[in-house]
C-alpha positions in Angstrom: 0.1 0.2 0.0 2.8 2.3 0.7 6.1 3.2 -1.1 9.5 2.3 -0.2 10.9 4.4 2.5 14.6 4.8 2.8 16.3 3.6 6.1 17.5 7.6 7.8 21.3 7.8 8.1 23.2 7.5 11.3 24.0 10.9 11.2 20.3 12.0 10.6 19.3 10.2 13.3 22.3 11.7 15.9 21.0 15.0 14.5 17.4 13.9 15.6 18.5 12.9 19.0 20.1 16.1 19.5 17.3 18.1 19.2 14.6 15.7 20.1 12.3 17.6 23.1 9.7 16.3 24.2 6.6 18.2 25.0 7.5 17.5 28.6 11.5 18.4 27.8 10.0 21.8 26.8 8.1 22.5 29.8 10.9 21.7 32.1 13.2 24.1 29.9 10.5 26.9 29.9 10.2 26.0 33.9 13.8 27.3 34.3 13.3 30.7 32.0 10.2 30.6 34.4 12.1 30.8 37.6 13.9 33.5 36.0 11.3 35.8 35.0 8.9 35.0 37.4 9.8 37.9 40.1 9.6 40.7 37.7 6.2 39.4 35.9 4.8 38.7 39.6 5.5 42.4 40.4 4.0 43.6 37.3 0.2 42.5 38.1 -2.6 42.0 36.4 -5.6 44.8 36.0 -8.3 42.3 34.8 -10.7 40.1 36.9 -11.1 36.8 37.1 -14.8 35.5 36.7 -14.5 32.6 38.4 -16.1 30.2 36.7 -16.5 26.6 38.2 -14.2 23.9 37.2 -14.9 20.3 37.5 -12.2 17.2 37.1 -13.8 14.9 34.8 -10.7 12.6 35.3 -7.8 12.5 37.3 -4.5 10.5 35.3 -3.6 7.7 37.6 -0.1 6.9 35.9 -1.2 3.4 35.4 -3.3 1.7 32.3 -5.3 5.2 31.8 -2.2 7.2 31.2 -0.4 10.1 32.7 1.0 13.7 31.3 -2.0 14.6 28.6 -0.1 17.0 26.4 -2.9 17.5 23.6 -6.6 18.6 24.1 -9.8 16.7 23.9 -12.0 16.6 20.8 -15.8 15.8 21.3 -18.2 13.8 18.9 -21.9 14.3 18.3 -23.0 12.3 21.6 -20.9 14.4 23.7 -18.0 11.9 24.1 -14.3 12.9 24.9 -11.1 11.6 23.4 -7.8 12.7 24.1 -4.3 11.0 24.2 -1.5 10.9 27.1 1.6 11.0 26.0 3.0 9.1 29.0 1.6 6.3 30.7 -0.2 3.0 30.0 1.5 -0.3 30.6 4.7 0.3 28.1 5.0 4.2 29.7 4.3 5.7 25.8 0.8 6.8 26.1 -2.7 6.1 25.4 -6.0 7.0 23.4 -8.8 7.6 26.0 -12.8 8.3 25.8 -14.6 9.7 28.2 -18.2 9.3 27.8 -20.9 11.9 28.0 -21.9 10.2 31.6 -18.6 10.5 32.9 -16.6 7.0 32.3 -13.2 6.8 31.5 -12.0 4.2 29.0 -8.8 3.5 27.5 -9.3 2.6 23.6 -5.4 1.8 23.0 -2.5 1.7 24.7 0.8 2.3 22.8 4.1 0.6 23.0 6.3 2.5 21.7 7.4 0.6 18.9 6.0 0.2 15.5 2.8 1.5 16.6 4.4 4.8 17.8 4.6 6.1 21.0 4.5 10.0 22.9 1.0 11.5 21.3 0.9 15.3 21.7 -1.4 16.4 19.2 -5.0 16.9 19.2 -6.8 13.9 17.7 -9.1 13.8 14.6 -12.5 12.2 13.7 -12.2 10.3 10.8 -14.7 8.2 8.5 -17.1 6.0 10.4 -16.1 7.0 14.0 -12.5 6.1 13.9 -9.7 8.6 15.5 -6.5 9.8 13.3 -3.2 11.0 14.7 -0.1 11.3 14.9 2.6 10.2 17.5 6.3 12.0 18.0 8.1 9.1 17.9 8.1 5.3 17.5 7.3 4.0 14.4 9.0 1.4 12.1 12.0 4.2 11.8 11.5 5.7 15.5 10.7 9.2 14.1 7.3 9.3 14.5 3.9 8.0 12.4 0.3 9.0 11.7 -2.0 6.4 12.9 -5.7 5.7 13.1 -7.8 3.8 15.9 -11.4 2.1 14.9 -14.3 2.5 17.3 -13.2 -1.2 18.6 -9.7 0.1 19.4 -7.5 -1.7 16.6 -4.9 0.5 15.7 -3.1 1.1 12.2 -0.3 2.9 11.4 -0.9 4.8 8.1 2.1 6.3 7.8 5.9 5.9 9.4 7.9 9.3 9.2 11.5 8.2 8.2 13.1 11.0 9.2 14.8 12.1 6.2 13.4 14.2 3.5 9.7 13.4 4.6 10.3 14.6 7.7 10.5 14.0 11.4 8.9 13.9 14.7 5.3 15.3 14.3 4.5 17.5 17.3 0.6 18.1 16.6 -2.5 17.0 14.9 -4.1 16.9 11.6 -6.5 18.2 9.4 -8.5 17.1 6.4 -9.9 18.4 3.4 -13.3 17.1 1.8 -11.7 14.4 0.3 -10.0 12.8 3.3 -6.5 13.9 2.5 -4.9 15.0 5.6 -2.2 17.9 6.3 0.2 18.5 8.9 3.8 19.4 10.0 6.7 17.6 11.0 8.9 19.5 13.6 12.0 18.2 12.3 13.5 16.4 9.2 13.1 17.7 5.5 16.2 18.6 3.2 17.4 20.8 6.0 16.5 18.9 8.9 14.2 21.9 9.8 10.6 20.8 9.2 8.5 20.1 6.6 4.4 20.9 5.9 3.0 17.5 4.2 -0.1 16.3 2.8 -0.8 12.5 3.0 -3.4 10.9 0.5 -6.3 8.4 1.2 -4.2 6.3 -0.5 -1.2 6.5 2.3 1.1 8.3 0.1 3.0 11.1 1.5 4.0 14.1 -0.2 6.4 16.9 0.8 4.4 20.3 -0.1 7.4 22.5 1.8 11.0 21.6 3.5 11.9 24.7 5.5 15.5 25.7 5.4 15.6 27.4 9.0 16.6 31.2 7.7 13.7 33.6 6.8 11.5 31.2 5.6 11.0 29.7 9.1 12.4 26.2 11.1 10.5 24.2 12.9 6.5 24.1 12.8 5.1 23.1 16.0 1.3 23.4 15.5 -1.2 22.3 13.0 -2.3 23.8 10.2 -5.4 25.5 9.1 -6.6 25.5 5.5 -8.6 27.9 3.4 -11.4 27.0 0.6 -8.4 27.4 -2.0 -6.6 24.9 -0.5 -3.9 27.2 1.0 -2.6 26.0 4.4 -1.6 28.6 7.0 0.9 27.8 10.1 3.6 28.7 12.4 7.3 28.0 13.0 8.8 28.6 16.2 12.0 29.6 15.0 13.1 31.8 11.8 12.3 35.1 10.1 14.3 37.9 9.4 14.5 38.0 13.4 14.6 34.7 14.5 11.5 34.8 16.3 9.4 32.5 14.1 7.4 33.3 11.5 3.2 33.1 10.1 3.6 31.3 6.6 1.0 30.1 4.1 2.1 27.3 1.8 -0.3 27.2 -1.7 -1.4 23.4 -2.8 1.5 23.8 -5.3 3.9 24.2 -2.2 5.0 27.6 -2.8 5.6 28.8 0.6 5.2 32.8 1.6 6.0 34.1 4.8 3.3 36.3 5.8 5.0 38.1 9.0 8.3 37.4 10.9 7.7 38.4 14.5 10.9 40.6 15.8 11.6 38.8 19.6 10.8 41.1 22.4 9.7 44.0 20.1 6.2 42.6 19.8 6.3 38.8 20.2 8.6 35.7 19.6 8.0 31.9 19.6 4.5 31.4 18.1 3.8 27.4 19.1 0.0 26.6 19.0 -1.9 26.4 15.6 -3.6 29.5 13.9 -7.1 30.7 14.1 -8.7 32.0 10.9 -11.5 34.5 11.0 -14.2 35.3 8.8 -12.1 37.9 7.3 -9.4 36.0 6.8 -7.1 37.0 9.8 -4.8 34.7 11.5 -5.1 34.8 15.0 -2.6 32.9 17.6 -0.3 33.0 20.4 3.4 33.5 21.5 4.9 32.0 24.4 7.2 34.8 25.0 7.6 38.2 24.0 4.9 40.8 24.3 4.8 44.0 26.3 6.0 42.0 29.7 7.9 39.2 27.9 5.3 36.7 29.3 4.0 35.9 25.6 1.0 37.5 23.4 -1.8 36.9 21.7 -1.7 38.4 17.9 -3.6 39.1 14.9 -2.0 38.8 11.1 -4.1 40.4 8.9 -4.4 39.0 4.9 -1.8 42.0 4.0 0.6 40.7 7.1 0.5 43.4 8.9 0.6 41.8 12.7 -1.3 43.4 15.8 -0.4 42.3 19.5 -4.2 41.6 21.2 -3.0 41.2 24.3 0.6 40.6 26.3 0.6 38.7 29.5 1.9 40.3 32.4 2.3 37.7 35.1 -0.1 36.9 37.8 -2.8 36.9 38.2 -3.0 37.4 34.6 -1.0 34.1 33.1 2.0 34.0 31.1 3.4 31.3 28.4 0.5 30.9 26.4 1.3 28.1 24.4 -2.1 26.5 22.7 -4.6 27.1 19.9 -6.9 29.9 20.3 -11.0 28.7 20.4 -13.5 31.2 19.0 -17.4 31.2 20.0 -19.7 32.7 17.6 -19.7 36.1 19.1 -16.2 36.1 18.3 -14.8 36.0 21.7 -11.1 33.8 22.1 -10.5 31.2 24.9 -7.3 29.5 25.6 -4.9 28.8 28.8 -1.5 29.8 29.6 1.1 27.6 31.0 2.0 29.6 34.1 0.8 32.2 36.1 -2.7 32.9 37.4 -3.0 33.7 41.0 -1.6 30.2 41.8 1.4 30.3 39.4 -0.1 26.9 37.8 -1.8 28.4 34.8 -4.6 29.4 33.8 -8.1 30.0 31.1 -8.4 33.3 30.1 -11.0 34.9 27.2 -10.6 38.3 25.2 -13.7 39.5 24.2 -14.5 40.6 20.8 -13.7 44.3 22.1 -10.2 43.1 23.3 -10.9 42.9 26.5 -8.8 39.5 28.6 -9.9 38.1 32.0 -9.1 35.0 33.7 -12.0 32.6 34.3 -10.2 30.1 36.5 -6.7 29.7 37.8 -5.3 26.1 38.1 -4.3 25.5 41.8 -1.7 22.7 41.1 -3.8 20.4 43.5 -6.4 18.1 42.5 -8.0 20.6 39.9 -4.9 20.2 38.0 -2.1 22.7 36.6 0.3 23.7 34.1 -2.1 23.2 31.2 -0.4 22.9 27.7 -3.9 22.0 25.4 -6.5 24.0 23.6 -10.0 24.3 24.5 -12.7 22.8 23.6 -16.0 24.6 23.0 -19.6 22.9 23.2 -22.8 24.6 22.3 -24.0 25.2 25.7 -20.3 27.5 25.8 -18.6 24.6 28.1 -15.0 24.9 28.1 -12.9 21.1 28.1 -9.2 20.6 28.1 -6.8 18.7 30.0 -3.6 19.8 32.4 -0.6 17.8 32.2 0.0 17.7 36.0 -2.0 18.1 39.1 -5.5 15.8 39.9 -5.5 13.3 42.7 -2.5 11.3 41.6 -0.8 14.4 40.0 -0.4 13.4 36.7 -2.9 15.6 35.1 -6.7 16.1 34.6 -9.4 16.2 31.7 -11.3 19.3 33.1 -14.7 21.0 32.2 -15.4 24.7 32.6 -18.8 25.7 33.3 -19.8 29.6 32.1 
């Protein structure tokens, strides 16, 4: 079904191993930076007032068969069931796919072995045909450089593609999107012609086509977020590094594989280090987050117009506001934005925030790091009633992460 794939060279593997940070390695690294800037950010103080919405923990991960350390958010089907992944845990310690039913019961649909089936899923799942779940693993697979997988409703896993670590890419960090024909699109953090990551298409026949390989220069490098697609088939995303100032980029890739940088982040002059996916509004504006930069250095929410004009919509100042937003934004029908911060809030354990259509930012919930969870790095899922669902990477009854619900 698949074409022959080239085994990566020892030099390629060594290069990848040197750069192979898991999502939790990044948290640890940010935590060291956090110690350096926390006194500055916390002394600034935010002016926004928290709403104090009700938070409910739907599941606390125990670290055994049910998994631990969710890095991705959850998705919801038409019946109200939630599906997600854990980066760690399960019998082999390399992650799980789980379901939380509408009645609140958690069950493990699949346990990764970390071998040919993959391991370490860190991106959101995608609902596939006939109730299947499609996603990526950060490592494992036939070449140990990550996979694209599908899980049937009965819990059978099928690897759709194995990344070789060569020109096709390596270590897919985030989830996938699809078009009307069922073709899949995503990014690989590394690999490609210069080992700076790729944008790819995977056809329904299982054939992977690299649409663009980043050079790490002005075109950007190290794409971490998933993609967004317009009606003409153009793909939009961000790179964590590269651009004219090295602070990352917002880019467009056409169906023909032509890449255009729409904006290069200028470091602490405006914002730097976009990690989550973009949100595209009805006017074609691209909205996202950066983990650092902004007025106070604690990250920002930005908007880039189709003409390439960038505006910082909000700069995070620390406590009680939150800082280091690394997740994708969610928009409701009124144009209000919702997401999470990894740190900050009143307890330093992260927050859930809202930015209204008029631009006012407020904290909806501050995590304590205890039974309610802490350090959320996932985006949020919004249901028809306005409830928000997400995950925390730590906290809960066992300290190993939670699935939570915020009621408006």
